[in-house]
C-alpha positions as CSV (number, residue, x, y, z in Angstrom):
1,M,186.4,95.1,67.9
2,T,186.4,95.7,71.8
3,T,185.7,99.4,71.4
4,L,182.8,98.6,69.0
5,L,181.4,96.1,71.5
6,I,181.7,98.6,74.2
7,Y,179.8,101.4,72.2
8,K,177.1,98.8,71.2
9,S,176.6,97.6,74.7
10,L,176.3,101.2,76.0
11,H,174.0,102.1,73.0
12,I,171.8,99.1,74.0
13,F,171.7,100.1,77.6
14,F,170.9,103.8,77.2
15,M,168.3,102.9,74.6
16,V,166.6,100.6,77.1
17,A,166.7,103.1,79.8
18,W,165.2,105.7,77.5
19,F,162.4,103.7,76.3
20,A,161.3,102.9,79.7
21,G,160.7,106.5,80.3
22,I,159.0,107.2,76.9
23,F,156.7,104.1,77.3
24,Y,155.7,105.3,80.9
25,L,155.4,109.2,80.3
26,P,152.3,109.0,78.0
27,R,150.8,106.6,80.6
28,L,151.0,109.5,83.2
29,F,149.6,111.7,80.6
30,V,146.6,109.4,80.3
31,Y,146.1,109.4,84.0
32,H,146.5,113.2,84.0
33,A,143.9,113.8,81.3
34,M,141.6,111.6,83.4
35,T,141.6,113.4,86.6
36,D,140.0,116.5,87.8
37,N,141.6,116.3,91.3
38,K,144.0,119.2,91.9
39,D,146.2,117.4,94.2
40,S,146.5,114.4,91.8
41,Q,147.2,116.8,88.9
42,E,150.0,118.5,90.9
43,M,151.6,115.1,91.7
44,L,151.4,114.2,88.2
45,K,152.8,117.3,87.0
46,T,155.8,116.5,89.3
47,M,156.2,113.0,88.1
48,E,155.9,113.9,84.4
49,R,158.6,116.6,84.7
50,K,160.9,114.5,86.6
51,L,160.6,111.5,84.4
52,L,161.1,113.5,81.3
53,Y,164.2,115.2,82.6
54,F,165.5,112.0,84.0
55,V,165.2,110.1,80.6
56,T,166.4,112.9,78.3
57,P,170.1,112.3,79.0
58,F,169.5,108.5,78.2
59,A,168.2,109.8,74.8
60,V,171.3,111.8,74.2
61,L,173.6,108.9,75.3
62,T,171.9,106.6,73.1
63,L,172.4,109.0,70.2
64,V,176.2,109.5,71.0
65,F,176.9,105.7,71.2
66,G,174.9,105.2,68.1
67,V,177.0,107.7,66.2
68,L,180.2,106.4,67.6
69,M,179.2,102.9,66.4
70,I,178.7,104.2,62.8
71,F,182.1,106.1,63.0
72,E,183.7,103.0,64.3
73,Y,182.2,100.7,61.5
74,G,183.2,103.4,58.8
75,R,181.9,105.4,55.9
76,E,181.9,102.5,53.3
77,W,179.9,100.1,55.8
78,F,177.5,103.1,56.3
79,K,176.8,103.6,52.6
80,V,175.9,100.1,51.9
81,S,173.9,99.6,55.0
82,M,170.4,100.7,53.8
83,W,168.7,99.0,56.6
84,L,170.4,101.6,58.8
85,H,169.2,104.4,56.8
86,Y,165.7,103.4,57.3
87,K,166.3,102.6,61.0
88,L,167.8,106.2,61.3
89,I,164.7,107.6,59.8
90,L,162.6,105.9,62.6
91,V,165.1,107.1,65.1
92,I,164.8,110.7,64.1
93,A,160.8,110.2,64.5
94,L,161.4,109.0,68.0
95,Y,163.5,112.1,68.7
96,I,160.7,114.2,67.4
97,Y,158.3,112.3,69.6
98,H,160.4,112.9,72.6
99,G,160.6,116.5,71.9
100,Y,156.8,116.5,71.5
101,C,156.5,115.0,74.8
102,F,158.1,118.4,76.2
103,K,155.3,120.3,74.6
104,L,152.7,118.0,76.1
105,L,154.6,118.3,79.4
106,S,154.3,122.1,79.0
107,D,150.6,121.9,78.2
108,F,149.9,120.1,81.4
109,K,152.2,122.3,83.5
110,H,150.2,125.4,82.4
111,D,146.8,123.6,82.6
112,R,146.4,123.9,78.7
113,N,145.8,120.3,77.9
114,K,142.8,119.9,75.4
115,R,143.5,116.2,74.6
116,S,141.6,113.2,75.9
117,D,143.0,110.2,77.7
118,K,142.3,108.1,74.4
119,F,144.7,110.4,72.5
120,Y,147.4,109.7,75.1
121,R,146.6,105.9,75.1
122,I,147.1,106.0,71.4
123,I,150.4,108.0,71.5
124,N,151.5,105.7,74.1
125,E,151.7,102.8,71.6
126,L,153.5,104.8,68.9
127,P,157.0,104.2,70.3
128,V,156.3,100.6,70.7
129,L,155.5,100.1,67.2
130,V,158.5,102.0,66.1
131,L,160.8,100.2,68.5
132,L,159.5,96.9,67.1
133,A,160.5,98.1,63.4
134,I,163.8,99.2,64.6
135,I,164.6,96.0,66.3
136,F,163.5,94.1,63.1
137,L,165.9,96.4,61.0
138,A,168.6,96.0,63.2
139,V,168.6,92.2,63.6
140,I,167.5,91.0,60.2
141,K,169.4,93.7,58.4
142,P,167.3,93.5,55.1
143,L,168.9,94.2,51.7
144,F,166.7,97.0,50.2
């Protein structure tokens, strides 16, 4: 059981670190979409790039330790844990969101952003809602 608890602890740690970044990055996009000042835009480009590349390894390690936990629990447990299947669908959506952030980063980097600050405010809330659903699934483990 010790190995499982180590995997779980590291999974939670890296997930928290990853989410700190994906909660803040769209906020930087909001500020970037709102400004016409070239110096501010260049500073925001640097901040956005550094933040996304800083938290991406946390996303990878979250996945690694999540998969290790599944292996530790075993195939039979995985088969009957339907709550986990729903959680994994939401997790896949978060990884797609993370990838989409790279596209948005590229748009800002090449001055191709066509989205408003309102758009970025809305997508800033999406991972919050998905995280809430994931936490409820992981804690309550409903029987579907």
